[in-house]
N, C-alpha and C positions, 0 to 999 in steps of 0.2 A: 504494500500500500504506500503511495507517495506520502511524503511528510512535507507540508507546506507551512512556512512561517511568513507572516506579513508584519513588517515593522511600521509603527506609528509613533509620532511624537506624543500623542495622547489617544490611546486605543478607545477610551470611553466615548470620545466624540463619534467615532465610526460605529461603535456598538449601539449608541443611542438611536442611530438611523436604521439599524438592521434587525429584523426579527431573528432571534437566535436562541439556542439552548447552551447552557454551560456544561462543559465536560467535567467528568469526575474521575479521580483516581481511586484506588482501593478504599473501602470503608466509607463510601459517600463523601470523601474529602474533595473539595473543589480543586479542579486542575487550575494552575495559575494562569494559563494563557489559552487553553483549548476551548473551542466553541464549535457548534454544529449549526448549519443553516437548513438542515432537514429535520423533519419530525422524528424524535427519538424518545423512548420512554423517559419521562421526566416528572419531577415534582412540580405541580402547577403553582405552588406557593413561591418557591425560590427559583424556578426555571432551571434547576440543576438536574442533569441526567441521573437516572436511578441505576445505571449500569456503568462500570468503569470504562475508560476509553479503550483499554485493551480488549475487553469483551465486546464493546461497540464495534471495534475494527473487525473482529471475527464475524460479526453479524452484518458487515457491509456498510456500516456508517462511516462517513468521512469527516474527520476532525481537521480544523484549521487552527493554527496558533496565531493569535493576534498579540503582538509583543509591543510593550512600551519601550521605546528607544529614545531617551531624552535628548540625545545629540541632535536629532532632527529639528528640535525647536529653534536652533540657531541657523538653520538653512533658510535662506531668504526666498529662493525660487528654484524651479527645475534647472535653469541654466547654472545657478550657483552650485547646486548639488552635482551636476555633471562636471563642473570645474573642479570641485573638491575631490571627486572620484578619479579624475584623470590626471590631476597634478601629481607628479612624482614626489612622494614625501621625503623628508630628510630622515632616512632610515637609521642613521646613527643616533637619533633622539631616543630610539628604543633601548639604548644602553644606559640611559639616565633614569634612575629610580624616580626622581621628582616628576619627570615628564610621564613616565609609564603609569605612575599612580593616579594620574588624572584621566587615563584612557579607559574607554568602554571596553569591556570584555577581557583585557589583559592586565588590568591593575592587580597588583599583588603577585605578579609572575615575572618580575624583573630578572630574577636569576636565570630563568629559562630563556628569556629573550637575550640576555647577556651571553649565555652559553652558545645559543644557536645563531645569533646575529642575522636574522632574516633581512634580505635585501630585495624582496619582491612580494607581490600578492600571494603567489603560489607558496613561497617559503613561510610567509606569515600565516597562511591557512594551515600549513602543516604544524606550525607552532601551536595554533589554537587546538588542533587535534591532539597534540602531545600533552597539552595541559590536562586532558581528560584521562581518567584512570586506565582505560583499556590500552592506551598508546604511550603511556609514560615510560615504558621500557625502551622506547626509541630515543630517549633524551641524549644518550651518549653515542649515538650512531652518526655516521656520515650522512650528508644530504642524499647521496645515492641510495644508501640503505633505508633511510627514512621514506623516500618516495617509492621504494619497492614494497613497503609494508603499511604505510600510514592509512591508506584508504580501504584496506581489507577489513571486512566485518569480522569482529572477534567471534571465536567459536563458543565462548562462554556467555554470550549476550551481555557482557559488561558494557558500561556506558562509553560511547565513543561518538565522534563527530563525523557525519557523512561529509563527503567532499563538497557537495553543493552548499551545505550549511557553513562549513569552514571558510570557503571562498567568499560567500556573502558577508560573513562577519569580518573577514580580513579587509574587504572593501570598506565596511563600516568603520573599522579601526583607522584605515587610511583617511576616510572622511573626517573622523574626529581629530586625527593628528593635524590635518591641514586646517581644520577649524581653529584649533588651539593656536597654531602658528599664525594664522590670519588675525586672530583676536589680539595676540601679543604684538603683532606688527602694527595693528590699528590702536593699540593702547588700552584694550579692554580684555577682561578675562571672565566671561560669564559661564564657561563650561564647568 
């Protein structure tokens, strides 16, 4: 089953406009980001699914993840976003703990970034995968060895990043890097 994440500066604005059901993880605990746009068994009071998202998937229901990604609040327009996505970042900034600790998705992982020294979206995506438990064993490998193994699904079903997710998040990290640099250049720091 495909796994689709959609990023929003404020997901509640989109959800207010769309009829949906809230996904559930085990024991009727609300899924942080999952929603359904199809009719699914649910509690009419809180709109929450009465079956877990894993059970729902086996029954053919399709869950989407609507994610709050606050970095997008500083993006001014589509053309601004494209510029932020396509501007080559200063990769060496990923060696500075003070900078990394401001970044979406990689904050707290300075040591891994310092060890692997990513210099491209593809390498940064692999770093994002290595942060996850299932691929942490690749940390001391060469880039060649990393790329031979990093996108292989683990046999034990441990948590890992699919390549599509990792690349998307790597692009988001680059957007955030460029936003921070842009704000510093312009004399503000709202991230």
